[in-house]
C-alpha positions as CSV (number, residue, x, y, z in Angstrom):
1,M,-40.8,-191.3,-23.9
2,N,-41.2,-193.4,-20.8
3,S,-43.4,-196.5,-20.9
4,S,-46.3,-195.0,-18.9
5,L,-46.5,-192.0,-21.2
6,R,-46.2,-194.2,-24.2
7,R,-49.2,-196.2,-23.2
8,I,-51.3,-193.1,-22.7
9,V,-50.3,-191.8,-26.2
10,A,-51.2,-195.2,-27.6
11,L,-54.6,-195.3,-26.1
12,T,-55.7,-191.7,-26.6
13,A,-54.6,-191.6,-30.2
14,L,-56.4,-194.8,-31.0
15,S,-59.6,-193.0,-32.0
16,A,-57.6,-191.5,-34.9
17,S,-56.8,-195.0,-36.2
18,A,-60.5,-196.1,-35.8
19,L,-61.5,-192.9,-37.7
20,L,-59.1,-193.8,-40.4
21,V,-60.7,-197.1,-41.0
22,A,-64.3,-195.8,-40.8
23,C,-63.5,-193.0,-43.3
24,S,-61.2,-195.0,-45.5
25,S,-63.6,-194.7,-48.4
26,G,-64.3,-191.0,-48.1
27,P,-65.1,-188.1,-45.7
28,E,-68.6,-189.5,-45.1
29,K,-69.7,-193.1,-44.4
30,V,-70.7,-194.8,-47.6
31,K,-74.2,-196.3,-47.6
32,P,-74.2,-199.9,-48.8
33,A,-76.3,-201.0,-51.7
34,E,-79.6,-202.6,-50.9
35,L,-79.4,-206.4,-50.8
36,P,-81.9,-208.5,-52.8
37,A,-84.2,-210.9,-51.0
38,P,-82.1,-213.6,-49.3
39,A,-81.4,-216.9,-51.0
40,R,-83.0,-220.0,-49.5
41,L,-80.6,-222.7,-50.6
42,M,-80.4,-223.8,-46.9
43,S,-82.6,-223.2,-43.9
44,P,-80.8,-223.3,-40.6
45,T,-83.1,-223.5,-37.6
46,Q,-82.7,-221.1,-34.7
47,I,-82.4,-223.2,-31.5
48,W,-81.9,-220.7,-28.7
49,T,-81.0,-217.1,-27.8
50,T,-79.7,-215.5,-24.6
51,Q,-78.4,-212.1,-23.5
52,V,-75.2,-211.1,-21.8
53,G,-75.3,-207.3,-22.0
54,G,-74.1,-204.9,-24.7
55,S,-70.6,-203.6,-25.3
56,T,-68.9,-201.0,-27.5
57,T,-65.8,-203.2,-27.7
58,V,-65.4,-206.6,-29.4
59,L,-66.0,-209.3,-26.7
60,A,-65.5,-212.4,-28.8
61,P,-67.4,-215.6,-27.8
62,M,-65.4,-218.8,-27.4
63,A,-66.5,-222.4,-28.2
64,F,-65.0,-225.2,-26.1
65,Q,-66.2,-228.8,-25.6
66,G,-69.9,-228.3,-26.3
67,R,-70.2,-225.0,-24.5
68,V,-70.1,-221.3,-25.6
69,Y,-68.3,-218.9,-23.3
70,L,-69.6,-215.4,-23.4
71,A,-68.9,-212.0,-21.9
72,G,-70.9,-208.7,-21.7
73,G,-69.5,-205.2,-21.4
74,A,-70.8,-204.6,-17.9
75,G,-69.1,-207.6,-16.4
76,T,-71.3,-210.7,-17.1
77,V,-69.4,-213.9,-18.0
78,A,-71.4,-217.1,-18.8
79,A,-70.8,-220.6,-19.9
80,V,-73.8,-221.8,-22.0
81,D,-74.7,-225.3,-23.2
82,A,-74.4,-225.2,-27.0
83,T,-77.3,-227.6,-27.5
84,S,-79.9,-226.1,-25.2
85,G,-78.7,-222.6,-24.6
86,R,-79.1,-223.1,-20.8
87,D,-76.5,-221.6,-18.5
88,A,-73.9,-224.0,-17.1
89,W,-72.9,-221.0,-14.9
90,R,-73.2,-217.2,-15.0
91,L,-71.3,-214.6,-13.0
92,N,-71.3,-210.8,-12.7
93,L,-67.8,-209.6,-12.0
94,G,-69.0,-206.1,-11.2
95,T,-66.5,-204.4,-13.5
96,S,-66.5,-203.4,-17.2
97,L,-64.7,-205.9,-19.5
98,A,-62.2,-205.3,-22.2
99,T,-61.9,-208.8,-23.7
100,G,-64.0,-211.9,-24.3
101,P,-63.4,-215.1,-22.3
102,G,-60.6,-217.6,-22.8
103,T,-60.9,-221.0,-21.3
104,D,-59.5,-224.6,-21.1
105,G,-62.8,-225.8,-19.7
106,Q,-61.6,-225.5,-16.1
107,T,-60.2,-222.0,-15.8
108,T,-61.9,-219.1,-17.7
109,A,-60.2,-215.7,-17.9
110,V,-61.1,-212.2,-19.0
111,V,-59.5,-208.8,-18.8
112,S,-61.3,-205.8,-17.3
113,Q,-61.2,-202.2,-18.4
114,A,-59.2,-201.6,-15.2
115,H,-56.4,-203.8,-16.6
116,Q,-57.1,-206.7,-14.3
117,L,-56.8,-210.3,-15.4
118,I,-59.7,-212.2,-13.7
119,A,-59.9,-216.0,-13.4
120,I,-63.1,-218.0,-12.9
121,S,-63.5,-221.7,-12.1
122,D,-66.9,-223.4,-12.0
123,G,-68.7,-220.0,-12.1
124,R,-66.7,-218.6,-9.1
125,E,-64.0,-215.9,-9.2
126,V,-60.8,-217.4,-8.0
127,W,-58.2,-214.7,-8.4
128,R,-57.4,-211.3,-10.0
129,A,-54.0,-210.0,-11.1
130,Q,-53.1,-206.5,-12.1
131,L,-51.6,-206.2,-15.6
132,P,-48.8,-203.8,-16.5
133,A,-50.9,-202.3,-19.3
134,A,-54.3,-202.5,-21.0
135,S,-55.2,-205.7,-23.0
136,Y,-57.8,-206.1,-25.7
137,T,-56.9,-209.7,-26.6
138,T,-58.7,-212.7,-25.3
139,P,-56.5,-214.4,-22.7
140,L,-55.1,-217.8,-23.8
141,V,-55.6,-220.5,-21.1
142,A,-53.5,-223.6,-21.8
143,G,-51.2,-226.0,-19.8
144,K,-52.6,-224.7,-16.5
145,R,-51.4,-221.3,-17.3
146,V,-53.0,-218.0,-18.5
147,F,-51.2,-216.0,-21.2
148,V,-52.0,-212.4,-21.8
149,L,-51.0,-210.1,-24.7
150,T,-51.0,-206.5,-23.5
151,A,-51.3,-203.3,-25.6
152,D,-47.6,-202.4,-25.0
153,R,-46.6,-205.5,-26.9
154,S,-45.7,-207.6,-23.8
155,V,-46.7,-211.3,-23.3
156,V,-47.2,-212.2,-19.7
157,A,-47.7,-215.7,-18.2
158,F,-49.6,-216.4,-15.0
159,D,-50.2,-219.6,-13.0
160,G,-53.7,-220.7,-13.7
161,Q,-54.5,-221.8,-10.2
162,T,-52.9,-219.0,-8.1
163,G,-52.5,-216.0,-10.4
164,A,-48.8,-215.7,-9.7
165,R,-46.8,-214.1,-12.5
166,L,-44.4,-216.5,-14.1
167,W,-42.7,-214.5,-16.8
168,S,-43.0,-211.6,-19.1
169,Q,-41.6,-211.0,-22.6
170,S,-41.5,-207.4,-23.9
171,R,-40.7,-206.0,-27.3
172,P,-40.2,-202.4,-28.2
173,G,-42.5,-201.1,-30.9
174,E,-44.0,-198.0,-32.4
175,P,-45.6,-195.5,-30.1
176,L,-49.1,-196.3,-31.3
177,V,-50.9,-199.7,-31.0
178,L,-54.4,-200.7,-32.0
179,R,-57.2,-200.8,-29.5
180,Q,-58.4,-204.2,-30.7
181,A,-57.6,-207.9,-30.2
182,G,-54.2,-209.1,-31.3
183,V,-52.8,-212.5,-32.1
184,L,-52.2,-215.1,-29.3
185,L,-52.5,-218.9,-29.7
186,A,-50.8,-222.2,-29.1
187,V,-49.4,-224.3,-31.9
188,G,-48.1,-227.6,-30.5
189,D,-45.7,-226.7,-27.7
190,T,-45.1,-223.1,-29.0
191,L,-46.9,-220.0,-27.9
192,V,-47.5,-217.8,-31.0
193,A,-48.0,-214.1,-30.6
194,G,-48.4,-211.1,-32.8
195,L,-45.8,-208.4,-31.9
196,S,-46.0,-205.4,-34.0
197,G,-45.9,-206.7,-37.6
198,R,-44.3,-210.0,-36.7
199,L,-45.5,-213.5,-35.7
200,V,-43.2,-214.6,-32.9
201,G,-42.9,-218.2,-31.5
202,L,-42.2,-218.3,-27.8
203,N,-41.3,-221.0,-25.4
204,P,-44.4,-221.1,-23.1
205,G,-42.3,-222.2,-20.2
206,N,-40.1,-219.1,-19.9
207,G,-41.1,-216.7,-22.8
208,S,-37.8,-217.1,-24.7
209,P,-38.2,-216.5,-28.5
210,R,-37.9,-219.5,-30.8
211,W,-38.5,-217.8,-34.2
212,E,-39.9,-214.7,-35.9
213,V,-41.8,-214.2,-39.2
214,Q,-42.2,-210.7,-40.6
215,I,-45.7,-210.2,-41.8
216,A,-45.5,-206.4,-42.5
217,N,-43.1,-203.5,-42.2
218,S,-44.1,-200.1,-40.9
219,R,-44.6,-197.6,-43.8
220,G,-46.3,-194.3,-44.3
221,T,-45.9,-190.6,-43.4
222,N,-47.3,-190.6,-39.9
223,E,-47.6,-192.9,-36.9
224,V,-51.2,-193.9,-37.6
225,E,-50.3,-194.9,-41.2
226,R,-47.4,-196.9,-39.9
227,L,-49.6,-199.2,-37.7
228,V,-49.0,-202.8,-38.8
229,D,-50.2,-204.7,-35.7
230,L,-51.5,-208.2,-36.3
231,V,-55.2,-208.5,-35.6
232,A,-57.4,-211.4,-34.4
233,P,-58.6,-213.8,-35.4
234,V,-56.2,-215.9,-37.4
235,S,-56.9,-219.0,-39.6
236,R,-55.0,-222.0,-38.4
237,V,-54.9,-225.4,-40.2
238,G,-52.3,-227.8,-38.7
239,N,-49.1,-225.9,-38.3
240,T,-50.0,-223.2,-40.8
241,V,-51.2,-219.9,-39.3
242,C,-52.6,-217.2,-41.5
243,A,-53.0,-213.7,-40.2
244,R,-53.8,-210.1,-41.1
245,S,-51.5,-207.1,-40.5
246,F,-53.8,-204.1,-40.0
247,G,-54.1,-202.2,-43.3
248,S,-51.2,-203.9,-44.9
249,A,-51.1,-207.6,-45.6
250,V,-52.5,-211.1,-45.2
251,A,-49.8,-213.8,-44.9
252,C,-49.4,-217.4,-43.9
253,A,-46.5,-218.9,-41.8
254,D,-45.4,-222.4,-40.8
255,A,-45.5,-222.2,-37.0
256,E,-43.5,-225.4,-36.6
257,A,-40.6,-224.4,-38.9
258,G,-40.9,-220.7,-38.1
259,R,-40.9,-219.6,-41.7
260,A,-43.1,-217.5,-44.1
261,V,-45.2,-219.4,-46.6
262,W,-46.7,-216.5,-48.6
263,N,-47.6,-212.8,-48.1
264,K,-50.1,-210.7,-50.1
265,P,-51.0,-207.0,-49.9
266,A,-54.4,-206.4,-48.3
267,N,-56.1,-203.4,-46.7
268,G,-58.3,-204.7,-43.9
269,A,-58.9,-204.0,-40.2
270,V,-60.3,-207.4,-38.9
271,G,-58.8,-210.8,-38.9
272,V,-59.3,-213.7,-41.2
273,G,-61.0,-217.1,-41.4
274,G,-60.5,-220.1,-43.6
275,D,-60.4,-223.8,-44.2
276,A,-57.8,-226.3,-45.6
277,A,-58.2,-224.8,-49.1
278,L,-58.9,-221.0,-48.6
279,V,-58.2,-218.0,-46.4
280,L,-61.0,-215.5,-46.4
281,G,-60.9,-211.9,-45.2
282,A,-62.8,-208.6,-45.6
283,E,-61.0,-205.5,-46.9
284,A,-61.7,-202.1,-45.1
285,D,-64.5,-201.4,-47.7
286,G,-66.2,-204.8,-47.2
287,K,-64.9,-206.5,-50.3
288,L,-64.4,-210.2,-49.4
289,I,-61.3,-211.9,-50.8
290,A,-60.5,-215.6,-50.8
291,W,-56.9,-216.6,-51.1
292,R,-55.6,-220.1,-51.8
293,R,-54.0,-221.3,-48.6
294,A,-51.3,-223.2,-50.4
295,N,-49.8,-220.2,-52.3
296,G,-51.8,-217.0,-51.6
297,E,-53.2,-216.7,-55.1
298,K,-56.6,-215.2,-55.3
299,A,-59.4,-217.7,-55.7
300,W,-62.3,-215.3,-55.9
301,D,-63.7,-212.0,-54.5
302,I,-67.1,-210.5,-54.0
303,E,-68.2,-206.9,-53.7
304,R,-72.0,-207.1,-52.9
305,L,-71.3,-206.8,-49.2
306,K,-69.2,-203.7,-49.5
307,Y,-69.6,-201.0,-46.8
308,R,-71.5,-203.4,-44.5
309,E,-68.9,-203.4,-41.7
310,L,-68.2,-207.1,-41.8
311,S,-66.9,-209.3,-39.0
312,A,-64.1,-211.8,-39.4
313,P,-65.5,-214.9,-41.2
314,L,-66.0,-218.4,-39.8
315,S,-65.4,-221.4,-42.0
316,L,-67.8,-224.3,-41.8
317,E,-68.0,-227.3,-44.1
318,R,-68.6,-226.0,-47.7
319,L,-69.5,-222.5,-46.5
320,F,-68.3,-219.3,-44.8
321,V,-70.2,-217.3,-42.2
322,V,-69.8,-213.6,-41.8
323,G,-71.8,-211.0,-39.7
324,D,-72.4,-207.4,-40.6
325,G,-73.0,-204.0,-39.0
326,T,-76.8,-204.4,-39.2
327,G,-76.9,-207.7,-37.4
328,Q,-77.3,-209.8,-40.5
329,V,-75.4,-213.1,-40.8
330,H,-74.4,-214.1,-44.4
331,L,-73.8,-217.8,-45.3
332,L,-71.6,-218.0,-48.4
333,S,-70.5,-220.8,-50.6
334,T,-66.8,-221.5,-50.3
335,S,-66.6,-222.3,-54.1
336,D,-67.4,-218.7,-55.3
337,G,-68.8,-216.6,-52.4
338,S,-72.4,-216.9,-53.7
339,E,-75.1,-216.5,-51.1
340,L,-76.6,-219.7,-49.6
341,T,-78.9,-217.9,-47.1
342,R,-79.1,-214.9,-44.7
343,L,-80.0,-214.9,-41.0
344,T,-81.1,-212.0,-38.8
345,T,-80.4,-211.1,-35.2
346,D,-81.5,-208.0,-33.2
347,G,-80.4,-205.4,-35.7
348,S,-77.2,-204.4,-33.9
349,A,-73.7,-205.1,-35.3
350,V,-72.1,-208.5,-35.2
351,L,-68.7,-207.4,-34.0
352,A,-66.8,-210.7,-33.5
353,Q,-66.2,-213.8,-35.6
354,P,-69.1,-216.3,-35.3
355,V,-68.3,-219.5,-33.5
356,L,-69.3,-223.2,-33.9
357,S,-69.9,-225.2,-30.7
358,G,-71.4,-228.7,-30.9
359,P,-74.5,-228.4,-33.2
360,A,-74.8,-224.6,-32.8
361,L,-73.6,-221.7,-35.0
362,V,-73.4,-218.8,-32.6
363,V,-73.1,-215.0,-33.1
364,Q,-73.1,-212.2,-30.5
365,T,-74.2,-208.7,-31.3
366,R,-73.2,-205.3,-30.0
367,N,-76.4,-205.1,-27.9
368,G,-75.4,-208.3,-26.1
369,G,-77.8,-210.7,-27.9
370,V,-76.5,-214.2,-28.5
371,F,-78.2,-216.2,-31.3
372,A,-77.7,-219.9,-32.1
373,W,-78.8,-221.8,-35.2
374,R,-78.4,-225.6,-35.8
375,A,-75.6,-226.1,-38.1
376,Q,-76.5,-228.2,-41.1
C-alpha cells in the first residue's frame, strides 16, 4: 500500500474506531445516572467568558504566560488575557482548523483541515507551510522552531520565522491511526513524541532518535482493535512523562534516562492528568482511576461519573478538574475523588482538558464557549 493510499484508509476508517469507543458499553449509548445536587465545599467565581466558534474536533486551549490561546473550528485564533478575558489579539484565518494553538508567546501555530501549518505573530499571519499528511496534534513551538506530529507518524520541524522545513522523521506503523491528538512535548533538550505505541525521544536539532520506550503492543483480531496510538494530553512532572495508549495501557517513563517506570492495563480513549503524587485518567466508560505516580498502584477510583463522556483531567492544588459531555465541570478532591463542587457552562461538551492560566481556570466547549473561573 503506498503512503497516499495508506493515509486515505487511515482517515476514512477512523469513524469505525470512534464508533468502537462510543459503543464500548453496548449497542446503544448508556444513559448516565442522575447526579445529586452539587457539593458546595468551594465556590469558584466566574470572572469572564468569550466565544471563538464551535468545532466538532478537539481544539485544545493553551495557557502561556498569563494568556489563554484559543482556536475555533471555522478559523478564529485568539490570545486572551487570563485575568480580564480581553483579547490581546484575534485573527480569522479563513480556513477550518484541525488543531488548537501551540505557542511560545511570540509565534503561535495551528494546523488547518487542509493540512496547512499556519504561523501567527502578534495577531498577524506570517507564513503557511503544506504538511505531508493531516495532523490532529497541537503544534509544539519551542527553540524558535515549530514541530508537527502528523497522522502518518511523521515528526516534521520547521523554522519558526520563515516556515522552511528543517527535517522530518518517519516511522512505519499500522495502516490505521487515530483521528485525535497524539503526544508531542519537550523535556529538557529532548523532543518527545508518541509514535504508534511508543514514546520516542528525538534530537530536536536533526530528528535523530535518542531512545524509545514501549507503552503498548498491537493486539486484537482486526486493525481497529490493534490501535495503540498514544493520545494527548500527558502528565509530566520533572523528567517523568505519563501517557495513555488508546484502549490499552497507562504508563510512565523517565524521559531523561529513556526507560520505562511502570505500565498498567487501562481501557481509555483520552489522555491523562496528574500531580506529583497521582496520575488520573478516565476509562472508556467514564470510570476515573487514580494511579500512584511512583509505582502505578491504584490509589482510588470512582464510578459516579460513568458514561458522562469525560475530558482529560487537569490537576490543581489539592484537586482535579474534569469536564463532561453536558458541559459540566467537576472539581474533585485528590485524596479520594470526592466532589468539591460542580460548575456549568453552555450545555455543550467539554472536549479538551481544562487549563490554568494566571488566576483563571478555563474550559472550552464544543459550541465554542470559553468560561473562566478564579482558581482558589
